[in-house]
VEXTIFI-469202 format. One line per 2 residues: number of its first residue (from 0); their letters; for each residue x, y, z of C-alpha. Coordinates in steps of 0.05 Angstrom, whole numbers. Layout:
BEGIN
NUM	a	X/Y/Z  ...
This chain:
BEGIN
0	me	2226/172/-1389  2286/212/-1365
2	ye	2357/186/-1363  2361/188/-1287
4	ni	2295/150/-1281  2319/97/-1329
6	mh	2385/86/-1292  2348/85/-1225
8	sa	2298/35/-1253  2355/-9/-1280
10	se	2386/-11/-1210  2319/-27/-1177
12	mf	2303/-80/-1229  2371/-112/-1219
14	ad	2358/-116/-1143  2287/-143/-1154
16	rg	2308/-195/-1205  2366/-216/-1160
18	aq	2317/-229/-1104  2273/-270/-1151
20	yg	2326/-309/-1189  2390/-306/-1148
22	dm	2458/-277/-1163  2461/-254/-1235
24	ka	2535/-271/-1245  2522/-342/-1220
26	tl	2460/-348/-1264  2496/-324/-1327
28	tr	2554/-371/-1311  2506/-430/-1302
30	qa	2470/-411/-1367  2538/-409/-1403
32	ki	2555/-479/-1379  2488/-506/-1402
34	at	2493/-470/-1469  2562/-501/-1478
36	lv	2534/-570/-1469  2475/-557/-1515
38	lg	2515/-524/-1571  2578/-566/-1565
40	rv	2625/-506/-1562  2648/-462/-1505
42	it	2599/-407/-1490  2620/-356/-1437
44	py	2578/-315/-1388  2599/-255/-1431
46	dv	2568/-289/-1492  2503/-303/-1454
48	am	2498/-231/-1430  2510/-204/-1500
50	vm	2458/-251/-1530  2407/-229/-1478
52	ha	2424/-156/-1493  2412/-172/-1567
54	vk	2345/-203/-1548  2324/-139/-1514
56	lg	2347/-98/-1575  2308/-144/-1621
58	rl	2244/-131/-1582  2248/-56/-1592
60	eg	2220/-59/-1662  2152/-80/-1637
62	sr	2152/-42/-1572  2197/20/-1574
64	nk	2160/51/-1515  2167/-8/-1468
66	ad	2218/15/-1417  2231/-57/-1392
68	ny	2269/-74/-1456  2316/-15/-1447
70	id	2325/-27/-1372  2338/-102/-1380
72	gi	2385/-86/-1438  2425/-38/-1395
74	ny	2433/-91/-1341  2454/-146/-1390
76	fa	2503/-99/-1424  2532/-80/-1356
78	fa	2542/-154/-1340  2575/-165/-1407
80	at	2624/-110/-1389  2636/-142/-1321
82	fa	2652/-209/-1352  2694/-177/-1407
84	ta	2740/-144/-1357  2743/-201/-1306
86	en	2790/-260/-1308  2749/-324/-1311
88	et	2804/-376/-1313  2763/-434/-1286
90	le	2703/-429/-1333  2728/-480/-1383
92	dd	2748/-529/-1328  2679/-520/-1296
94	iv	2645/-534/-1363  2686/-597/-1375
96	am	2670/-622/-1304  2596/-608/-1315
98	ar	2598/-645/-1382  2632/-705/-1350
100	rl	2582/-706/-1293  2521/-703/-1339
102	ap	2548/-747/-1396  2605/-791/-1372
104	rk	2647/-825/-1424  2712/-863/-1433
106	qe	2767/-811/-1430  2825/-850/-1459
108	na	2837/-830/-1531  2774/-787/-1529
110	nv	2811/-727/-1557  2838/-765/-1616
112	qn	2774/-802/-1630  2733/-738/-1630
114	gs	2783/-697/-1670  2806/-650/-1616
116	td	2870/-616/-1636  2882/-573/-1575
118	gr	2888/-627/-1522  2822/-609/-1489
120	pd	2766/-660/-1485  2710/-649/-1533
122	lv	2646/-630/-1498  2599/-664/-1547
124	hd	2605/-736/-1566  2565/-792/-1597
126	ds	2541/-853/-1560  2595/-898/-1589
128	nr	2646/-867/-1540  2605/-883/-1478
130	e	2624/-939/-1432
């Protein structure tokens, strides 16, 4: 496959996947919020895009000739660059709000009880802190 064809295919695939799954920035941001809740530490959309790029690279060993892995990898890498250069000041606040909505807990002294040293609420907690 020629370079121009690969880049054209990456653009077409991005448009097609966007039509299927919605806005990719919004999707990666939502995935980052969910991953933050699951892993108990802040995961950014940049992190998600880089992990997905790594997934595509990891698939190459068994299928070097499958263009889809390269094309998807290009798109994920481009999104990583987009998130790396953009200011995303509200991401952490959004993640904390999502955590509170999905797993409400008593907020008073939560930082001290859970060992937070930076003044931010911990995103993972045990059931003993629930109301």
